[in-house]
Structure formats: structure tokens, C-alpha cells
C-alpha atoms as one frame of an Amber mdcrd trajectory, in Angstrom:
protein
  85.791 -26.309-183.474  89.085 -26.484-185.257  89.427 -27.838-188.753  92.892
 -27.874-190.258  93.395 -28.857-193.884  96.336 -31.202-194.382  96.864 -31.878
-198.078  93.518 -33.148-199.353  92.345 -34.228-195.912  91.305 -32.510-192.677
  92.392 -32.725-189.068  89.009 -32.432-187.364  88.829 -33.583-183.751  85.071
 -33.031-183.543  84.566 -35.295-186.555  86.663 -38.009-184.897  84.588 -37.740
-181.710  81.369 -37.845-183.728  82.642 -40.932-185.513  83.342 -42.669-182.205
  79.914 -41.695-180.883  78.078 -42.950-183.974  80.016 -46.217-183.834  78.886
 -46.713-180.219  75.277 -46.094-181.229  75.717 -48.472-184.190  76.816 -51.207
-181.802  73.380 -51.002-180.182  71.623 -50.592-183.521  73.311 -53.742-184.864
  71.975 -55.673-181.865  68.501 -54.202-182.423  68.596 -54.947-186.166  69.546
 -58.573-185.422  66.736 -58.871-182.865  64.264 -57.414-185.380  65.199 -60.118
-187.884  64.645 -62.811-185.238  61.417 -61.424-183.777  57.981 -62.516-184.911
  56.561 -59.201-183.594  59.351 -56.579-183.552  56.895 -53.708-183.059  55.148
 -55.441-180.136  58.551 -56.347-178.702  59.459 -52.650-178.621  62.381 -53.093
-180.982  61.300 -50.392-183.431  60.871 -47.893-180.594  64.291 -48.807-179.213
  65.894 -48.358-182.623  64.144 -45.009-183.036  65.588 -43.899-179.700  69.199
 -44.589-180.703  68.731 -43.178-184.206  67.176 -39.993-182.815  70.119 -39.491
-180.509  72.493 -40.055-183.418  70.733 -37.361-185.442  71.117 -34.958-182.514
  74.844 -35.763-182.280  75.260 -35.067-185.996  73.276 -31.826-185.635  75.641
 -30.797-182.835  78.616 -31.432-185.122  77.036 -29.441-187.976  76.336 -26.515
-185.652  79.815 -26.566-184.167  81.345 -26.657-187.629  79.452 -23.794-189.247
  79.661 -21.646-186.109  83.398 -22.292-185.875  83.813 -21.177-189.469  81.626
 -18.117-188.741  79.078 -19.069-191.374  75.386 -18.448-190.771  73.098 -21.448
-190.563  71.110 -20.642-193.711  74.295 -20.572-195.804  75.744 -23.657-194.113
  72.563 -25.646-194.675  72.476 -24.746-198.372  75.800 -26.516-198.982  75.762
 -29.966-200.655  75.346 -32.897-200.430  71.791 -32.779-201.685  69.076 -35.273
-200.683  66.654 -34.139-203.377  65.928 -30.973-205.347  64.280 -29.316-202.329
  66.422 -30.567-199.432  70.084 -30.669-198.496  71.661 -33.304-196.295  72.299
 -30.724-193.531  68.674 -29.529-193.629  67.445 -33.114-193.374  69.698 -33.887
-190.389  68.665 -30.650-188.677  64.961 -31.347-189.215  65.291 -34.949-188.006
  67.203 -33.908-184.878  64.742 -31.138-184.049  61.856 -33.533-184.591  63.426
 -36.015-182.187  64.146 -33.389-179.533  60.762 -31.649-179.624  58.237 -34.307
-180.647  56.622 -34.732-177.226  56.106 -31.011-176.657  54.596 -30.647-180.132
  52.159 -33.481-179.479  51.336 -31.997-176.081  50.591 -28.676-177.762  48.411
 -30.340-180.403  46.557 -32.406-177.796  45.838 -29.490-175.449  43.736 -27.436
-177.804  41.067 -28.437-180.252  42.062 -27.397-183.791  45.609 -26.618-182.621
  48.193 -26.058-185.313  51.936 -26.109-185.149  53.540 -22.748-185.869  56.962
 -21.177-186.195  60.003 -23.429-185.972  57.886 -26.520-185.284  55.981 -26.070
-188.527  59.152 -25.235-190.492  60.855 -28.347-189.126  58.001 -30.627-190.132
  57.756 -29.030-193.579  61.477 -29.714-194.151  61.159 -33.229-192.767  58.178
 -34.033-194.972  60.229 -33.260-198.073  62.115 -36.466-197.269  59.618 -38.579
-195.310  56.209 -38.223-193.668  56.364 -37.748-189.930  54.647 -40.276-187.762
  55.726 -43.697-186.620  59.499 -44.196-186.757  60.263 -40.949-188.545  63.921
 -40.965-187.506  64.424 -44.499-188.812  62.670 -43.610-192.067  64.883 -40.538
-192.466  68.014 -42.587-191.760  66.959 -45.118-194.402  66.623 -42.305-196.940
  69.877 -40.591-195.999  71.712 -43.909-195.892  70.273 -44.880-199.291  68.270
 -47.783-197.854  71.243 -49.621-196.375  71.285 -51.154-192.898  69.875 -48.766
-190.301  73.192 -47.599-188.893  74.529 -44.103-188.399  78.235 -44.394-189.235
  77.569 -44.910-192.970  76.523 -41.221-192.929  80.076 -40.148-192.014  81.277
 -39.786-195.638  78.334 -37.473-196.382  79.026 -35.481-193.215  82.680 -35.142
-194.266  81.581 -34.102-197.763  79.380 -31.396-196.221  82.260 -30.200-194.036
  84.655 -30.097-196.986  82.131 -28.153-199.054  81.527 -25.790-196.158  85.253
 -25.102-195.716  85.473 -24.338-199.460  82.474 -22.010-199.091  84.127 -20.266
-196.135  87.221 -19.613-198.222  85.041 -18.013-200.929  83.238 -15.721-198.470
């Protein structure tokens, strides 16, 4: 990961690739959003599940960018995830993305674990992820879409509108790296 500051802007190839990737996902999400508006039964038609799929993959792509950025700057995750922007008083944007991506990646194994044993409880990273996620939205049906709606301030369910907040996080992280 190479970030070069040029004046007040950054040359960040990973950010450009992320932007392209999110735009590709948004192409599909725009089609899904249009179909949802036209459908009498969008849930029964599988449109919500399809949207959740693309949104989940977008969250994972953003998580990959966040990880590449803080690792490239040699900043530990806990410090990197404390950097603004802030979602609410108990959650940063980076924490929310990380929790949403981990939720998407591990949901099936968590449910399998819960379903295998009576009175099973999630522990460790699974529990920490859900606790972070629940600061923003309850987990359950369409958690990734709900999180995107919160992070995107209730606008159309598309991923590329998050790019300015991702860039803000990166800029704040670079400033933090200079201070360290």
C-alpha cells in the first residue's frame, strides 16, 4: 500500500481500485434497487437477499482497503480503528465497516455453532464483532443493508457514496501516522 500526499490530495492506487470495485457493485445494486421498487414482493422475489450479497462483498472490499492502509502505514488496528470519522459516540466508521465485513464473512459458521449445541453462546471475536455491530444496528435479517443505510446516512443503498468517508479516514490515519 502506497499513499503519497500531493498538495492537499493523495495518490492512492488502492483507493482507486476500491472505487472501481464499489462502482461495479453499485451497478448491480442499482438494478436490484430498481427491481425492489417494481416488485410487489421483493423479499419473496429474493431481491433483499441479492442486495445483501453485493453489500456484504462491498463491506469486505472496504475492510481489505482499511487493513492494507493501516498495515502499510505500520499502525496497529486498534489505533487505526479509533480514527474518525465517527458513526456515533461508541463507534467509529472503521469499526463499523470491520464489524459488518466480519459479520458477512462468518455468519454461517456462527449460526452453525449456535445451532449445534443447546444453550450455545458466541465467544471471542464473534461476540466482539456482534457487540460492535449492535452499536449501529441489530443483527438479523439484512444486517449489511441496514448498516449501509446507517453509514450512508439513509441514502440509496449503494456503496460508492461511502468513498468520501473512507478517504476522510485515510487522511486522518496518515495525519495520525505522522504524529506517531
